[in-house]
N, C-alpha and C positions, 0 to 999 in steps of 0.2 A: 424664778428662774435668772442666772448671770449671766452673764457674756460668754463666760466659758464653757458653759452647759450648751448655749445656743449656737456655739462654734460646733460645739462636738455633734449635735444633731444634726447643724448643716454637711458635716463629714460625712455621717450615715446615709444622708438622704441623698448628697453625690456619687456616693458608693455604688447606688442601685440607678442609678442613670449613665446613660453609653454618652461621655464626652467627644468621643472621638476625637482625642488631640487639642479640645477646644478649652480657650483660656477662660478661667472663671474671675470676678472679682464682684464682693459683698463688701458693701460698706452700711454702717446704719447713718442716723440722720445726722450725727455727731460728724460725720464722716472718718470714723473710724473703722479699719479694716479690719470684718470680720471673717472674710476669704480669701483668699490672693492664691493659685494653685503656681505651679512650676513654669507650666505654659503660656501666663499671663507674664510673666518673667523673661520668658525667651522670647515672645515675641514683639515686646517693645526693650530688648537686650537690658533689662532690669539683673545686674550680681544676684545673686544670692545671697543668706547669712546675713544680709543685715538687720540692723537694729530697729527693736519695730517703730522708733522716729524716723532714722533712715528710710525706711520703705514707705511710711506713709507719705515724708516729703515727695521719694522718687513717684509715687503714685499722683498725687496730686497735680505733678509737674506733667503726668501725661495727658492727665484730662483738660489738666490745663492749654498746652502746644498742641491737643488734637481738638480740642473743642468737644470733648465727649460728652454729652448729657444725657437726659434722662428721655432719651432716644434711639431706635433704630437708626444707624450708619455705614454707610461701608467709604472706606479711606484707604489713602498709601502711605505707609510709614516712609520712616525718612531712609528705610533700606530697599525702598521701593516694593512694600510687602502690600498685596492688596487684603487688606485687611474686614470681615465683614462682622457687625455687632449687633449685640442684638439684647435690646433694654427689656428688665421685668419687675414691675413695683410687686415685692411679696411679702409676706405677714406670717410672724414664728410667734404664737403665743400672745397674739394683739399688736405686737412689736414690727413696725416699717423697718423696709429694709431696701435696698434700692441695688439691683442683682444684674451683670452684665455677661456672654458669651464673646469670648473674641474668637475665630475663626481667620486663619490666612487662608486665603485662597489661592492658585496654583495658575498659571496663565493658561492653562490646559481646561481646568474646572473651569475661568471667568468666558473662556470660549465656546465652552459646550452647553454651557447656563445661556451664553446670550442667542447663538444659533438654535435650542431650545426651547426659548423663547420667540423668535422668529418666524418660526416653525410651526408651535401652536397658536400663536395670540396675532401672527402677518393674516393680511388681508384674502396676500395669494393662496388658491386650494393648492396643498403639494399631497402631493401621497407617493408611497415608495414600494417595491418589490424586491423578493431575494431575486436568487437565479432561476427557482422553480415558477415563477409567478406569484405568488402568495402573497398578500398583504404584510407589510411588515411597520408602515406607518400610513397614516393618514390622519390628517389636523381636519380642526373643526370647520374651518374654510371649505375644506374640501367637502365636508360632508353637506354644506351649504348649499354649493353648486348642485351637485348630487341628490338631495333630499333625501340623505344617509344618515344614519347614527354611525358616529366610527367605529362606538362598540361594536358597533353587528360586523363589520366589516372584516377589522384586524382579523387574521390567519386565512381569510378564505382565498382562491384563486381568482385571478382579474376575472376568467370566464364567467366566474359565480356572480360576482357583484357585477359585471356591465354585460350587454347582449354583443360582444364583440369575440374576436378568435384569434388566431394567431398572424394573421395577416391584416386584421381591420385595429389590433390593440396597440397602441406607440408604445408603453411600455415594454412588452412585450417582442415588438418587432426591434429595438434597441437590446434587448436580450442578448436578440439574433447577429444584427449588425455590427453592436459595440461602436455603434457612433450618434453623434449626441443630433438628437430633432430641433430645430429652433423655429417658436412664432406662427407655430400655422392651425388656421380654424381645425375644428374637427367636432365635427354633430355625431351622438351616440342617444343609446335607450339603455337607462339601467335594468337590471332585471325585474324590478319591481316597475314598472311603466314609467317613470319618468323623461322627457326628452332633456338633455343636455346640448348648448351651444357652447360651445367654447373657443377659447387661444390657446394653445396649450406646446408649450417647450419639455424633453425629453434628454434627458442626460444620463451617460453610465455612472454607477458609485461603483470606486475603486477602494480598498485598502489592501496597502503595502503592495500595492502595484499588480492586484488581485482583483478583476473585476466580482464588487457581491451583491450586484442587484443595478436596479435603474430607478429614477427617479424624474416624478414629472411635474411641472409646474404651472396651474390652473388659472386662467381669468375667463369667467365671466363675459361671453363674444357682447351682449349687450351693455355692458357696465362698463366696459371697455368702451366701447362707444359715445355713452354717452357722459362718461371723464372724460373725453377726449375732446367732447365739443364743447364741453362747460370750462374748458380749461383751454378755446379759443387757438388748437394748436397749429389753426392754419388760416383760420382770421378772426378777428375780434367783432365781438358784439356791443351795444353802447350804454349806459348806466342803467337802464331800467330790460337789460337783457330781450330788448327787443328784436327787429331784425339785421342783419348784418349792414353796417354803416360803409359805405368807398367813398371818400373824398372822389371827384370828377378825375384829378391827376395824381396816378398812383405811381409814375414813373420817377426815375431818379437819374436816367443818364437817356441822352440823345448823341445823334452823331458826330456831334463836336465833343464827345467825349473820348471816342473813338479814336488813339493816338495809332499814328504808324506812318512807315516812309517807304512799306513794303507795297511793290507795283498788284500784288496777287490782293494782297487784303484790299488794294482802294479799292482793285474789281470788287470786291466782296458788300464794298460800302455803297456802291453805284447799283449792284444788282438789288442791293437791302433796300435802298431809296426808291428804284423802282418795282418793288413789291409791295410798298406799302400804300402805292395810289391804289392797287386792288385790293380785294377781299379775298384772294385766293391763299389757302393755307400755303405756310413756310415750316417746312427742316431747315435747322442748324443743324450741320454736324461739326463734329471739334472736340478735343481733348480736354479731360477737365480740367479748368484754369484757364483755358483761354478767354473767356469771359461769353460765352455764346448769351446767356442772360442782357446782359448790355444790347447785344445787338436786335436782342426782341424788343427790349423797352423802347430802343431808338425807332422802329421801324412801329409802333405805336406810336412814338411820340409823331412821328413823322405825317402819319397816316389823318383822315376824314374822322377819325374813332379815338384820337386825338383827347377830346371832351368826355369822353365814357371810361369806365376803371379799366386798368391793367389790372388780371389778376394770373398770380403764379402758382405753382404748388410741383413740388420735386419728388417725382414719382418714386422715384430711390429712398425716401427718406420715412415714407409713411406705410404701414401695412398691407397687403393686399384687405385683409376684410376691413379696414377702414377708408382705405380710399374711394370706394366707391360709392361711399356717403357723401363725401365731403365734394364730390363731383356733380352728383346725382340730385341728393338733398334727400329730405325725411319726411316723412307724413307723421301727421300725430295717432302714437298706439302703435307707431310700428317696433318698439321695445318699451320698457318704463322709463318712463320719463319724457318721452321723446315727444319732439312740439314740431310742427306745420315750419322746416325750414328749407330754404331753398339752397342748391348748390351751388359748386363756383359758374357752370353754364348758365347759370339763371342771373346769379348775383354781379357775374360780367355785361349784361346788357347787351348794347351793342359794341359793348370796346372788347380787351379783345382776352382770349384764356394761355397762357404760355405755360405749356405741359412740360418742363425738364425732364431731360433722361426717360425719354419714352420707350425705349428697349427695356427698362425696366419694370414695366408694367403687364400684369399677367396677362395672358391669352385670352382667360374669358372675359376681362375687363376690354382689354382695345378690341374684341367682339362690339361690345358695347358703344365703342369709342365710334367705329365706322360706323354704326345705325345714326349716331349723332350727326357725322357728318356726311351721311347719307337725305338724310329727313329730315337734320333741324329741327329734332326734336329732342325732349330729354322726357322722363319718367321717374317720378321720386319713389324712393325705397318704402313700399307696405301702399304704392297708388295705381292708378291703373290710366291715367287722365295724363292725355299727351300734351306736355307745354311746348310750344315753338319759343326758340333761342335766334338771339341774330348775332351773336358774340364770333371771333373769328378766332382761330386757334394755330398758334405757331406753337411749333415743338422741337425740342431738343435730342442730338443723341451722339453718346459720347462715344462710341466704336462706329465701326463699318456697316452700316443697316443693311449692305447687301450680304455678309457676312451673317448677320442676325436672324435673317430671311431664311439662307438655306441651313441653319441649325435651329430653326422653328422656334425663335426666341418672339419675331414681331414680323406680324401678318404681311405675306406681299401687298394682298389688299388694300391694308391698311399705309402701308410705306407709299405707294403711291396716290393715295388720299392725301395724304401728308404733306408729300413732297413735289405739290405740285412746281413750289419753285422751292429750291435747296440751297443755303450757301453751307460751303467748308469753311471753316476759319483755322488757314492753318497754325499748327503747333508753334512754339518762341521759337527751339532749335531748326525751325524750317525759313526762320525770316531773321536770318543774323544782325540784318544791317535794324533792327528793332529794337537790339537787346542793349545798344548805347543809347539811343534817343528815348526809348520807355527810361531808362534808367538815370538820362538827365532829370527829365520831366517828374519823376518820384523824387529825385533826390532834393530838386527847387521847391515841391508838397511839403517832405518833412522839415527842412531846414525853418520856414515858416512855420511848419507844426511846433517845433523842438526848441525852435531858437539857436539853431547850428548855423555854421558857415562852413559845410562841405561844397566844395566847388568840384569836384567829380571824382575819378576815380584813379587809385595809382596804377602804374603799369603791369606790377603781377598780379591787380586784380583784373584788370580789364581781360589781360588774357588768360585768366581763368573762368570771364564771365564769359568766352567766346568756345571757352574747350567744355565748361560743364553742358548737360545733357536738358536740363530742366525739363524736369517730369513733371513737375505744378507749373508750367509754364507761366504767364502773365502773374498770375495770382502768387506766385513762389517768389517769382522775382519782385513782385510788391513788399510781400511782406520781409522777405531777407532783406531789403535796403530798410525799412522802417527798425527790422531788429539792428543792424547795422550802423545806423543813424543813432540810435539809442544811447552807444556807446561808446561815440566821437566824445571827444573834449572839446568842449567849445572852441580850443585855441588849433584845432586840426582843422587841416584842409583838403585833407584826403582820404578817400577809406582804404586801408591797406587791409591784408588779409587778417590779421591778428581779430578786427571788428568783423567778421562775417562771423554767421553761426557756427558751432564746433561741431554741430551734428554734419555738415560737409565734408569731414574732411575722418581719414584714420588718424591713430595714435602718431605715426608716423611726419603725417604732414603736418600735425598740432606744432610737434617739437618742432618741423622744420621751421614753421611761420611763429614760432614766438608766443605759442599761447602758455597760460598759466597753469593751465589745469586738464587733464586729456576726458574726452568722452567718445570713445571708441566707435566708428561709423561701422555699419552695417557693413556697406559697399565702398570701394574707393569710388570716384565721382568718374564713371566713365567720360573719354577723351574723344569725343567726334567731331570737334572742328579745330580747323586749327586756327593761328591767333588772330587772322582778319579774315574777313569775307572774301571766298572767290569763287569764279564760277561754277565750282563744282560742290560750294555747299548752297548757292541756289535753289529757291522751294522745286520741290517736285512739283508737277499741274495733275494737281489733288482733281479738279476735276476732271481732267481726262480720266486717269482711275474708275472714278465711279460712274463714267459714263458707259466707258468698257466694262465695267463689272453689270451695269444696268445692260447692255448691250448682249450680254454674254447670259444673261439671267432670263430675257426675253427669247432669246434664240433653242434654250433648255426646254423653256416648257411649249413652244412653238411644237419641237420635235418631237415631246410627248404629245403633242395632242394631233399628231402628224399635219402639220400647218393649215390646222382649221384656225379661222383669225378669230371668229363667235365665240369659241369653246376659250381661247387662250384671254381673251380680255375679259371674259367672265374669272377666270383663277383670279386676274391682276385685280381686278377690280376698274376697271376702268371699260369706256363705251369704245365700240367698235372705229368710231372714228382716231379717238386719241392713241390709240393703239400705231391705227393707221400713221398718228404722224412723228411717233415713234420710232418705227419703222421705218418711215423713212429718213430722219434724223441719224440715223445711226447705218443706213444704208444696208438693211436686209433686207433681201429680195427670195 
């Protein structure tokens, strides 16, 4: 059979195949073109009606330029077309040929393919229901979590698959509320009797602004816990994965690092130094960015516990479902792969545990923490053994704790246990005399770091600094100055308005201050200070405010209990003697 007959035969064979607009290229062993259809020419912008030699040269150039060989390939053309290439060696009457199929892939198809692979081959369980609650999507990972075959559950109602109802099924709940549910621990049984303990997030599904269902992303709770511990989210292990190792000194800061010329702030430092000499719990109250942890580390460094570990954990940064094991520890066998591992209270030994943003901790964990404070013992997860601890607890709160107690987000009895000593850290806008003082200190630091020679602020920047509300406090000031000094030329001596980060200004301000590009800020900075500090701008007496709220809080409880001291003391989590002391302190009769 000659080449013409082979070509005719291949043409007839291809007519039987649905190529769905695919390009076809078939070459013989001598690189002669046996088949090259119009779609192939269109994909690579090869003109038609070429001579056989011209076409062969063009095809060889395409193969050479794109590195197309005898293999499957995915590439981008010079016109940014996504092209999927499938190769197949074929034989026709004992003659060998190389065949390629070329298919352009739209961005939408590519995106759908990626999403489909993520759903079906990802490690997270994913399942979705339509508006009637019938299962329309259920991947293999979800089947593994539920011990179910995906083919068995598709098309069934949620209540046929799980022992749940309209009130307990998160998928059905989102269908009603149309509101997402983020990272919630959930336990349930399947209709086949399998128990599932998982962490679930659920979102409503929309198509063209119309809600069409809900979808859940699920992780096995104990697998998440195991992964977190293996990756040392809070503290590390040594090379051999033995018990966590802490150096004797875990602090970076001491009282010399706390910079201020504000009298209230100096008073805070004095209180903190006095507190360092005792073993009482300390609560540090202040907005985000007021460097509350610097106070906590300084207290530890100034105390007799300085030779033991300082262990810090941010209660807002870790999901409730994981925080418990990190604080209290785990016992071998608690979950698959779990080992005997001490929690932070044990690990700290005779040192200090700093619980940052304690107001973000769940009420359930707050009750367990209260027991730790009262009994000085912990129980690891999966164990009933009591372990004595001797760590001091310092905590912080980034809001008014009395308001958090009133709104039932912070237990009142826990608040009084934590706030034996409390320190209120004023925000930067309430101590304007510190703004230029801290600015100069940070400029000196970044000059040395970046090799610059900035000596200070221009008059405009100085006025702006006094007027800006500093929502991020000292941390924002520090980061802002680092950003600004990065943009200063080595021959410039003062920070000007155009050196400041663009996010501080709206477009009108950017034009006024000579920025060469515009970044629209969400809000124009509120001007809350005059160009220089005045008596009206002095720090309000935050201590008096807290004490007044504490007084009102105690009076409310006394009124509710008809003046019964014993009952009120129990509700507030303090002894009768301590309550009498506070009554006398606040002048309550």
